[in-house]
C-alpha positions in Angstrom: 6.9 168.7 268.0 4.9 171.9 268.0 6.0 172.8 271.5 3.9 175.1 273.7 6.8 177.4 274.7 9.3 179.6 272.9 12.3 181.4 274.5 14.3 184.1 272.9 17.1 186.2 274.4 17.9 189.7 273.1 20.6 191.4 275.0 19.3 192.3 278.5 15.7 191.2 277.7 14.3 187.7 277.3 10.9 186.7 275.9 9.0 183.6 276.9 5.8 182.7 275.0 3.6 180.1 276.6 0.7 179.1 274.3 -1.6 176.1 274.6 -1.3 173.0 276.8 1.2 173.3 279.7 3.3 170.3 279.1 2.4 169.3 275.5 1.8 170.6 272.0 1.0 174.1 271.1 -2.3 173.3 269.4 -3.4 170.3 271.4 -4.8 169.7 274.9 -2.8 166.5 275.2 0.7 165.6 276.3 2.2 164.4 273.1 5.9 163.8 273.0 6.6 166.5 275.7 10.1 166.4 277.2 10.3 168.6 280.2 14.2 168.6 280.0 13.9 170.5 276.7 11.7 173.2 278.4 14.0 173.5 281.4 17.1 173.7 279.2 15.5 176.6 277.2 14.5 178.4 280.4 18.0 178.0 281.9 19.5 179.7 278.8 18.1 183.0 280.0 20.8 185.2 281.7 20.1 185.4 285.5 19.8 189.2 285.5 17.8 189.7 282.3 14.3 191.2 282.4 11.8 188.5 281.3 8.7 189.3 279.4 6.2 186.4 279.4 3.1 186.2 277.1 0.7 183.4 278.2 -2.5 182.0 276.8 -3.4 178.6 278.2 -6.3 176.5 279.4 -4.0 174.7 281.8 -2.3 171.3 281.7 0.2 169.5 283.8 0.4 170.8 287.3 3.9 169.4 287.7 5.2 171.1 284.5 3.7 174.4 285.8 5.4 173.9 289.1 8.7 173.4 287.4 8.3 176.6 285.4 7.2 178.4 288.6 10.3 177.2 290.5 12.7 178.4 287.8 11.1 181.8 287.5 10.9 182.2 291.3 14.7 181.8 291.4 15.3 184.3 288.6 17.1 187.5 289.9 15.9 189.8 287.2 12.5 191.6 286.7 9.6 189.5 285.4 6.5 190.9 283.7 3.7 188.5 282.6 0.9 189.4 280.2 -2.2 187.3 279.9 -2.9 187.4 276.1 -6.2 185.5 276.3 -6.6 183.3 279.3 -4.6 181.8 282.1 -6.6 179.0 283.6 -5.9 176.0 285.9 -2.2 175.2 285.9 -1.5 178.5 284.0 -2.4 180.5 287.1 0.5 178.8 289.0 2.9 180.3 286.5 1.3 183.8 286.7 1.6 183.6 290.5 5.4 183.8 290.6 6.4 186.0 293.5 7.4 189.5 292.5 6.2 189.2 288.9 4.0 191.9 287.6 0.9 190.4 285.9 -0.9 192.5 283.3 -4.3 191.6 281.8 -5.8 193.3 278.8 -9.5 193.9 278.7 -11.4 190.8 277.9 -8.7 188.4 279.2 -9.6 185.8 281.9 -8.3 183.6 284.7 -9.7 180.5 286.3 -8.7 178.5 289.4 -10.2 175.1 290.4 -9.3 171.9 292.3 -6.6 169.6 291.0 -7.8 166.5 289.1 -6.2 163.3 288.0 -6.8 160.0 286.3 -5.9 156.9 288.4 -5.5 153.3 287.4 -5.1 150.6 290.0 -6.6 149.1 293.2 -8.1 150.8 296.2 -4.7 151.5 297.7 -3.5 153.1 294.5 -6.5 155.3 294.4 -6.2 156.3 298.1 -2.6 157.2 297.6 -3.5 159.3 294.6 -6.2 161.1 296.6 -3.8 161.9 299.4 -1.2 163.2 296.9 -3.9 165.4 295.3 -4.8 166.9 298.7 -1.1 167.7 299.4 -0.7 169.2 295.9 -3.8 171.4 296.4 -2.4 172.7 299.7 0.9 173.6 297.9 -1.1 175.5 295.2 -3.1 177.3 297.9 0.1 178.5 299.4 1.3 179.8 296.0 -2.0 181.7 295.5 -1.8 183.0 299.1 1.7 184.4 298.5 0.5 186.1 295.4 -2.9 187.5 296.6 -2.5 187.8 300.4 -5.9 186.2 300.7 -6.9 183.8 303.5 -6.4 180.1 302.6 -10.1 179.4 303.2 -11.2 182.1 300.8 -8.8 180.7 298.1 -10.0 177.1 298.8 -13.6 178.3 298.4 -12.8 179.8 295.0 -11.1 176.6 293.9 -13.9 174.4 295.0 -16.4 176.5 292.9 -14.2 176.5 289.8 -14.1 180.3 289.7 -13.6 182.5 286.6 -12.2 186.0 286.9 -12.4 188.9 284.5 -9.4 191.1 284.2 -10.9 193.5 286.7 -11.9 190.7 289.1 -8.5 189.1 288.9 -6.8 192.4 289.9 -9.4 192.8 292.8 -8.7 189.3 294.1 -4.9 189.8 293.8 -4.2 187.2 291.0 -3.2 190.1 288.7 -1.7 193.5 289.2 -3.0 195.7 286.4 -5.7 196.0 283.7 -4.3 197.2 280.4 -7.1 199.5 279.3 -5.4 200.3 276.0 -5.7 196.8 274.6 -8.2 194.0 274.6 -8.5 190.3 273.6 -11.5 188.3 272.5 -12.7 185.3 274.4 -16.0 183.7 273.4 -18.0 180.5 273.3 -19.0 179.0 269.9 -21.3 176.1 270.7 -19.2 173.8 272.9 -16.0 175.4 271.6 -14.2 177.9 273.9 -12.2 180.3 271.8 -9.6 182.4 273.5 -7.7 184.8 271.3 -6.9 182.2 268.7 -6.8 179.2 271.1 -9.6 176.7 270.9 -10.7 173.9 273.1 -13.8 171.7 273.6 -14.8 173.2 276.9 -17.4 170.6 277.9 -14.7 167.9 278.0 -12.4 169.9 280.3 -14.3 172.2 282.7 -17.2 171.8 285.1 -18.9 174.9 283.8 -18.3 178.1 282.0 -19.2 181.6 283.2 -22.6 182.9 282.1 -21.0 186.3 281.2 -18.8 184.7 278.6 -19.7 186.2 275.2 -21.3 184.0 272.6 -19.8 184.0 269.1 -21.9 185.8 266.6 -22.0 184.8 262.9 -21.2 187.9 260.9 -22.9 188.3 257.6 -21.4 190.4 254.9 -23.8 193.1 253.7 -25.4 192.5 250.3 -23.8 194.5 247.5 -26.3 196.2 245.3 -25.2 196.4 241.6 -26.3 199.7 240.1 -25.8 198.5 236.5 -25.3 194.8 236.2 -25.7 194.8 232.4 -22.5 194.2 230.5 -22.1 193.2 226.9 -19.1 192.6 224.7 -19.0 196.2 223.3 -19.3 197.8 226.8 -16.6 195.5 228.1 -14.4 196.5 225.1 -15.1 200.2 225.6 -14.9 200.4 229.4 -12.1 197.9 230.1 -10.0 197.5 226.9 -7.1 195.8 228.7 -9.4 193.2 230.3 -11.2 192.7 227.0 -7.9 192.0 225.2 -6.7 189.7 228.0 -10.0 187.7 227.8 -9.8 187.6 224.0 -6.2 186.4 224.0 -7.0 183.7 226.6 -10.0 182.6 224.5 -7.8 182.3 221.4 -5.1 180.4 223.3 -7.7 178.0 224.8 -9.3 177.5 221.4 -6.0 176.6 219.7 -5.3 174.1 222.5 -8.7 172.6 222.1 -8.3 172.3 218.3 -4.9 170.6 218.6 -6.3 168.2 221.1 -9.3 167.5 218.8 -7.2 166.7 215.8 -4.7 164.6 217.8 -7.6 162.5 219.2 -9.0 162.0 215.7 -5.6 160.8 214.4 -5.3 158.3 217.2 -8.5 156.5 216.1 -8.0 156.9 212.3 -8.3 153.5 210.5 -7.4 152.4 207.0 -10.2 152.6 204.4 -11.8 155.7 206.0 -9.1 158.4 205.0 -11.7 160.6 203.3 -14.0 160.5 206.3 -11.1 161.3 208.7 -10.0 164.3 206.5 -13.6 165.6 206.4 -13.8 165.3 210.2 -10.6 167.3 210.7 -11.0 170.1 208.2 -14.4 169.7 206.4 -17.5 171.8 206.5 -19.0 169.6 209.3 -16.1 169.0 211.6 -16.3 166.3 214.2 -14.8 165.3 217.6 -13.0 162.0 217.9 -16.1 160.5 219.6 -18.4 161.7 216.8 -16.0 160.3 214.1 -15.8 156.9 215.9 -19.6 156.6 215.7 -19.6 157.7 212.1 -16.9 155.1 211.2 -18.9 152.3 212.9 -22.0 153.2 211.0 -20.2 153.4 207.7 -18.4 150.1 208.3 -21.8 148.5 209.2 -23.3 149.8 205.9 -20.2 148.5 204.0 -20.5 145.1 205.5 -24.2 144.9 204.6 -23.4 145.9 201.0 -20.7 143.3 200.8 -23.1 140.6 202.0 -25.6 141.7 199.4 -23.0 141.7 196.6 -21.8 138.2 197.6 -25.4 136.9 197.5 -25.9 138.3 194.0 -22.6 136.9 192.8 -23.5 133.5 194.1 -26.9 133.6 192.3 -25.3 134.6 189.1 -22.7 131.9 189.3 -25.4 129.3 189.9 -27.2 130.4 186.8 -24.1 130.1 184.8 -23.5 126.5 186.0 -26.9 125.5 184.5 -26.4 124.7 180.7 -28.8 126.6 178.4 -29.9 125.0 175.1 -31.5 128.2 173.8 -29.9 129.1 170.4 -27.0 126.7 170.9 -26.3 123.2 169.9 -25.6 120.6 172.6 -21.9 120.0 173.3 -20.9 123.1 171.4 -17.3 123.8 172.0 -17.8 127.6 171.6 -20.4 127.6 174.3 -18.2 125.7 176.7 -15.4 128.1 176.1 -17.6 131.1 176.8 -18.9 129.5 180.0 -15.4 128.9 181.2 -14.3 132.5 180.5 -17.3 133.9 182.4 -16.7 131.6 185.4 -13.0 132.8 185.5 -14.1 136.4 185.3 -16.5 136.0 188.2 -13.9 134.1 190.3 -11.4 137.0 189.7 -14.0 139.5 190.7 -14.8 137.6 193.9 -11.1 137.5 194.8 -10.7 141.2 194.1 -13.8 142.1 196.2 -12.5 139.9 199.1 -9.2 141.8 199.1 -11.1 145.1 199.6 
């Protein structure tokens, strides 16, 4: 779990970092896998007389978790100093209201207080009980704020009802904070519906009734255009002005060329077929070298031409054999033994030629 708190002890000083949803994950406004016992265990590991420095940046969260942290810090015997490194809103202001703690706000930091809200599931009785509990809870929170600020409860209730945002200066004036750190500042701004608080982001419209009009709007920053005084660069200028870069580019080109050539030859060898050895060798190393794809097309074309020639030769052989089967009486006597012998020899030669051609 990416927990929202971190506690470190270093001799007589302890550091507590509270960042994100009070009672959940650091980068989420939802209570995911939070175990309050783990938090309380870490807080109780702090020696009772240590000075505690707290850095807080939160939109709020669970009131009950905030009250648990408040109670433990209230019982601490040592000095407590709280720094609002962004915002302390809603439940976060309960933590910053620990009695006796010094609250410091850099310029640009913010606080916000409002009424307690909850989600209820059940019948009318369940909802009435939840409403009564919320009223009691709000009264407890008003008491906490009163102890910190010294303000009248009705003045505090009015601020809560209005969901009031405080700048660092306004928070000090109202008593929620003790000092403005003029030497440092944080950035809080609104980018569309996203509230960005010193690195913390949240969809504000889903969580808050409104946002202050004085909240700065995010501005898209454009990098200035870079004007090139002399954009022209050729090989000779590169070689003269940047010899090391030229040599590195050249070596990389040679290396890449060798890799490409090896890949080309390997691809050709993978498609090589018997009967086309001369064509394969020409594709690899000849005057007109080819890729494997180009060679494959050339082989298909040559094979098509060879098949056409084979068909033509067979047709001619068949016609010749047919002519030999017809007896000719020109210059020969019928039933001549010599003629029959010659015809037989010719037929045997043609048959042998056909067999030889077929093997090819």
